[in-house]
C-alpha positions as CSV (number, residue, x, y, z in Angstrom):
1,M,132.1,92.6,89.5
2,F,133.2,89.6,91.5
3,F,130.5,88.0,93.7
4,S,130.9,85.9,96.8
5,I,128.0,83.5,97.3
6,I,127.6,82.6,101.0
7,I,125.5,79.6,102.0
8,P,125.0,78.5,105.7
9,L,124.3,74.8,106.0
10,Y,122.8,72.8,108.8
11,N,122.2,69.0,108.3
12,R,121.0,69.4,104.7
13,P,123.4,67.6,102.4
14,Q,120.8,66.8,99.7
15,E,119.8,70.5,99.5
16,I,123.3,71.8,99.0
17,D,123.9,69.2,96.3
18,E,120.9,70.6,94.3
19,L,121.9,74.2,94.9
20,L,125.5,73.7,93.9
21,D,124.4,71.9,90.8
22,T,122.4,75.0,89.7
23,L,125.4,77.3,90.4
24,T,127.6,75.3,87.9
25,R,125.2,76.5,85.2
26,Q,125.5,80.2,85.8
27,T,126.1,82.2,82.6
28,Y,128.1,84.8,84.6
29,K,131.3,83.2,85.9
30,A,133.0,85.8,88.1
31,F,132.0,84.4,91.5
32,E,133.1,82.1,94.3
33,V,131.0,80.0,96.6
34,L,131.4,79.7,100.4
35,V,129.6,76.8,102.1
36,I,129.7,77.0,105.9
37,E,128.7,74.0,107.9
38,D,127.1,75.3,111.0
39,G,127.8,72.5,113.5
40,S,126.0,69.9,111.4
41,V,126.0,66.3,112.5
42,N,124.9,65.2,109.0
43,K,127.8,66.8,107.1
44,A,127.9,67.6,103.4
45,D,131.7,67.5,102.8
46,Y,131.5,64.5,100.5
47,I,128.8,66.4,98.5
48,V,130.7,69.6,98.2
49,N,133.8,67.8,97.1
50,K,132.0,66.7,93.9
51,Y,131.9,70.4,92.8
52,S,135.5,71.4,93.7
53,E,136.6,71.3,90.1
54,K,133.4,72.9,88.7
55,L,133.2,75.9,91.0
56,D,135.5,78.3,92.9
57,L,134.4,76.6,96.1
58,H,135.4,76.9,99.7
59,Y,134.0,74.7,102.4
60,F,134.2,75.5,106.2
61,E,133.1,73.8,109.4
62,K,132.3,75.6,112.6
63,A,130.4,75.3,115.8
64,N,126.6,75.8,115.7
65,E,125.7,79.5,116.0
66,G,122.6,79.9,113.8
67,Q,122.3,81.3,110.3
68,G,123.0,84.9,111.0
69,F,126.4,84.5,112.6
70,T,127.3,81.8,110.1
71,R,126.8,84.3,107.3
72,N,129.1,86.7,109.2
73,F,131.7,83.9,109.2
74,G,131.4,83.8,105.4
75,F,131.6,87.6,105.1
76,E,134.9,87.6,107.0
77,R,136.4,85.2,104.5
78,A,134.8,86.4,101.3
79,K,136.9,87.9,98.5
80,G,134.1,89.5,96.5
81,D,133.0,93.0,95.8
82,Y,129.5,91.9,96.5
83,F,128.2,89.3,98.9
84,V,125.2,87.2,97.9
85,I,123.3,85.2,100.5
86,F,121.2,82.1,99.7
87,D,119.4,79.6,101.9
88,S,120.5,76.0,101.2
89,D,117.0,75.1,100.0
90,C,117.1,77.3,97.0
91,L,117.6,76.6,93.3
92,I,119.2,79.4,91.3
93,P,118.2,80.1,87.7
94,E,121.2,80.0,85.3
95,N,121.1,83.8,84.5
96,Y,120.7,84.9,88.1
97,L,124.2,86.5,88.5
98,E,124.0,87.9,85.0
99,V,120.7,89.6,85.9
100,V,122.1,91.0,89.2
101,N,125.3,92.2,87.6
102,R,123.5,94.0,84.8
103,S,121.0,95.6,87.2
104,L,123.6,96.8,89.6
105,N,125.6,98.4,86.7
106,A,122.5,100.1,85.4
107,N,121.1,101.2,88.8
108,W,123.5,100.7,91.7
109,L,122.1,99.3,95.0
110,D,124.2,98.9,98.1
111,A,122.0,96.0,99.1
112,Y,119.3,94.2,97.2
113,G,116.7,91.5,97.5
114,G,114.9,89.3,95.0
115,P,111.6,87.4,94.9
116,D,111.1,83.7,95.2
117,G,108.9,81.3,93.2
118,A,108.1,77.6,92.7
119,H,110.2,75.5,90.4
120,E,108.5,73.0,88.0
121,S,110.3,70.2,89.9
122,F,108.6,71.1,93.2
123,T,106.0,68.8,94.7
124,P,102.4,70.0,94.8
125,I,102.7,70.8,98.5
126,Q,105.8,72.8,97.9
127,K,104.1,74.7,95.1
128,A,101.1,75.4,97.3
129,I,103.4,76.7,100.1
130,S,105.2,78.9,97.6
131,Y,101.8,80.3,96.5
132,A,100.9,81.0,100.2
133,M,104.2,82.8,100.7
134,T,103.8,85.1,97.7
135,S,100.0,85.5,97.3
136,P,98.3,88.9,97.5
137,F,95.6,87.2,99.6
138,T,98.1,86.4,102.4
139,T,100.9,88.4,104.0
140,G,103.0,87.0,101.2
141,G,101.7,89.7,99.0
142,I,103.9,92.3,100.6
143,R,107.1,90.4,100.1
144,G,109.3,90.6,97.0
145,N,106.8,93.1,95.5
146,K,107.4,96.5,94.0
147,K,104.4,97.7,95.9
148,A,105.7,96.6,99.3
149,I,104.5,98.6,102.3
150,G,107.1,100.9,103.8
151,Q,110.8,100.3,103.4
152,F,111.9,97.3,101.4
153,H,113.7,94.7,103.5
154,P,115.5,91.9,101.6
155,R,115.1,88.4,103.0
156,S,118.1,86.2,103.5
157,F,117.0,83.4,101.2
158,N,117.8,85.8,98.3
159,M,119.8,88.9,99.4
160,G,123.0,90.7,98.5
161,V,125.1,93.4,100.2
162,S,128.1,95.2,98.9
163,R,131.5,95.0,100.6
164,K,131.1,98.6,101.6
165,V,128.0,97.8,103.6
166,W,129.9,95.0,105.4
167,E,132.8,97.3,106.1
168,K,130.6,100.1,107.5
169,V,127.6,98.4,109.0
170,G,129.1,95.0,109.9
171,G,127.1,91.8,109.8
172,F,124.2,90.3,111.6
173,I,123.8,91.1,115.3
174,I,121.1,88.5,115.9
175,T,121.4,85.1,114.5
176,R,117.8,84.1,114.0
177,L,114.2,85.4,114.7
178,G,114.1,88.1,112.0
179,E,117.9,88.7,111.7
180,D,117.6,89.6,108.0
181,I,115.0,92.3,108.6
182,E,117.0,93.8,111.5
183,Y,120.1,93.9,109.3
184,S,118.2,95.6,106.5
185,I,116.9,98.3,108.9
186,R,120.5,99.1,110.0
187,I,121.6,99.2,106.4
188,H,118.8,101.7,105.6
189,A,119.7,103.7,108.8
190,S,123.4,104.0,107.6
191,G,122.3,105.8,104.5
192,F,122.8,103.0,102.0
193,K,120.5,102.4,99.0
194,I,118.4,99.2,99.2
195,G,116.1,97.9,96.5
196,L,114.3,95.0,94.9
197,I,115.6,93.4,91.7
198,P,112.4,91.9,90.4
199,E,114.1,89.7,87.9
200,A,116.6,88.2,90.4
201,I,114.2,85.3,91.3
202,V,115.2,82.1,93.1
203,Y,113.2,79.0,93.5
204,H,112.7,78.5,97.2
205,K,111.7,75.1,98.4
206,R,110.8,76.2,101.9
207,R,109.3,73.2,103.7
208,T,108.3,69.8,102.2
209,D,105.1,69.2,104.3
210,F,102.5,71.2,106.2
211,V,103.7,70.3,109.7
212,K,107.2,71.7,109.0
213,F,105.6,74.7,107.3
214,F,103.5,75.4,110.3
215,K,106.5,75.3,112.6
216,Q,108.5,77.7,110.3
217,L,105.7,80.2,110.1
218,H,105.1,80.1,113.8
219,F,108.8,81.0,114.1
220,F,108.3,83.9,111.7
221,G,105.4,85.3,113.7
222,R,107.6,85.3,116.8
223,A,110.4,86.9,114.8
224,R,108.2,89.9,114.0
225,I,108.0,90.7,117.7
226,N,111.7,90.3,118.0
227,I,112.1,93.0,115.4
228,Y,109.7,95.2,117.3
229,K,111.9,94.9,120.4
230,F,114.8,96.4,118.4
231,F,112.7,98.8,116.2
232,P,109.2,99.6,117.6
233,S,108.4,101.8,114.6
234,Q,108.7,98.8,112.3
235,L,105.6,97.1,113.6
236,K,102.9,98.0,111.1
237,A,99.1,97.4,111.0
238,V,99.6,94.7,108.3
239,H,101.7,92.6,110.7
240,F,98.5,92.1,112.9
241,F,96.6,90.7,109.9
242,P,97.4,87.0,110.5
243,A,96.5,87.3,114.2
244,L,93.2,88.9,113.3
245,V,92.5,86.1,110.8
246,T,93.3,83.5,113.5
247,L,91.0,85.2,116.0
248,G,88.4,85.5,113.3
249,L,88.5,81.8,112.6
250,L,88.2,81.1,116.3
251,F,85.2,83.5,116.6
252,T,83.6,81.7,113.5
253,V,83.9,78.3,115.2
254,I,82.3,79.6,118.4
255,A,79.6,81.5,116.5
256,N,78.6,78.3,114.7
257,L,78.2,76.6,118.1
258,F,76.3,79.3,119.9
259,A,75.1,82.1,117.6
260,W,74.0,80.8,114.2
261,R,72.8,84.2,112.9
262,I,76.2,85.8,113.4
263,A,77.8,82.6,112.1
264,A,76.0,82.9,108.8
265,L,77.7,86.1,108.0
266,C,81.1,84.8,109.1
267,N,80.7,81.7,107.0
268,I,79.8,83.8,103.9
269,L,82.9,85.9,104.4
270,L,85.1,82.8,104.9
271,A,83.6,81.2,101.8
272,V,84.4,84.2,99.7
273,Y,88.0,84.4,101.0
274,I,88.5,80.6,100.3
275,L,87.1,81.0,96.7
276,L,89.4,84.0,96.0
277,I,92.4,81.9,97.1
278,F,91.2,78.9,95.1
279,F,90.6,80.6,91.8
280,H,93.7,82.8,92.1
281,A,95.9,79.7,92.8
282,L,94.2,77.8,90.0
283,V,95.0,80.6,87.5
284,K,98.6,80.9,88.7
285,N,99.4,77.1,88.8
286,K,96.9,75.7,86.4
287,S,96.3,72.7,88.7
288,L,93.2,71.8,90.6
289,K,95.2,69.8,93.1
290,I,97.6,72.7,93.8
291,A,94.7,75.2,94.1
292,I,93.1,73.0,96.8
293,L,96.4,72.6,98.6
294,S,96.9,76.3,98.4
295,I,93.8,76.9,100.5
296,A,95.3,74.8,103.3
297,A,98.7,76.4,102.8
298,A,97.3,79.9,103.1
299,F,95.4,79.2,106.3
300,I,98.4,77.4,107.8
301,Q,100.6,80.4,106.9
302,L,98.1,82.9,108.5
303,T,97.3,80.9,111.6
304,A,100.8,79.7,112.4
305,Y,102.2,83.2,112.0
306,G,99.3,84.6,113.9
307,L,99.8,82.2,116.8
308,G,103.5,82.9,117.0
309,F,102.9,86.6,116.8
310,M,100.3,86.6,119.6
311,Q,102.4,84.3,121.7
312,D,105.4,86.6,121.8
313,F,103.3,89.8,121.8
314,W,101.7,88.6,125.0
315,K,105.0,87.4,126.6
316,R,107.4,90.1,125.4
317,V,105.2,93.2,124.9
318,I,102.3,92.8,127.4
319,L,104.2,90.9,130.2
320,K,107.6,92.4,129.2
321,R,109.5,89.2,129.6
322,S,112.8,88.9,127.9
């Protein structure tokens, strides 16, 4: 099977350097790489040129449209039997394509997704963020997991679709704000088989500090409401969890100021939750520093997502603004 790896890029030359370097080490060699510069000011052409003799590499520049439509640009030019999508801030294990090829031959999937994890080279903050995005004590526990709730929806940092899917379903119809989930739902609706390949892991850097992480998760919260506007049935009870946690934290603060008896119970529940996160992160990462940072990352994930979710729920669902 011949794979086309499609990578949208926007002002991140250092990231694409590291990603392409990992692709040179793939044990499975039947693939091409398409890097699409999405209207970047800080271009990566000089970086990409370094790999022109090491990879079957194609570099394109286009006007800025966002990651969804940039992936469509890549689909239109790809030669592969199967299209693989990565975010530019990923590192790819050397056996990734070998794992995917073997899995698809054994159990065919028209589209797949894989989990993400933290690479040993990541900073403590990046590892804490990775923990928050994959932990069973946050909404990360329902992503990249065999026990995911409802239909499995691959995420675009680690996602593959067959050429047949592209030919029948087309590409992304929204370019951001949950574009990968919307695409997955349409693939499901067209009768194609989608599944998780648990061993097809990538190392996803996400954000390098908590401020950027907050902004990203606030965006994700808004994206969930955007998906709801397309597919109301896809809004599940679990998606309200970050908003409930956010409101619960606000209630705890107010209770500590005005109702100390109620506050005592809230504080106990909060302490238990913090301890669960701390010890679970400590066992997973074997680092006291990362365990402490994971507490902050978990609460940033939940509150940022919760605030973005409530913001657009109020504006787009309650007030019915576009």
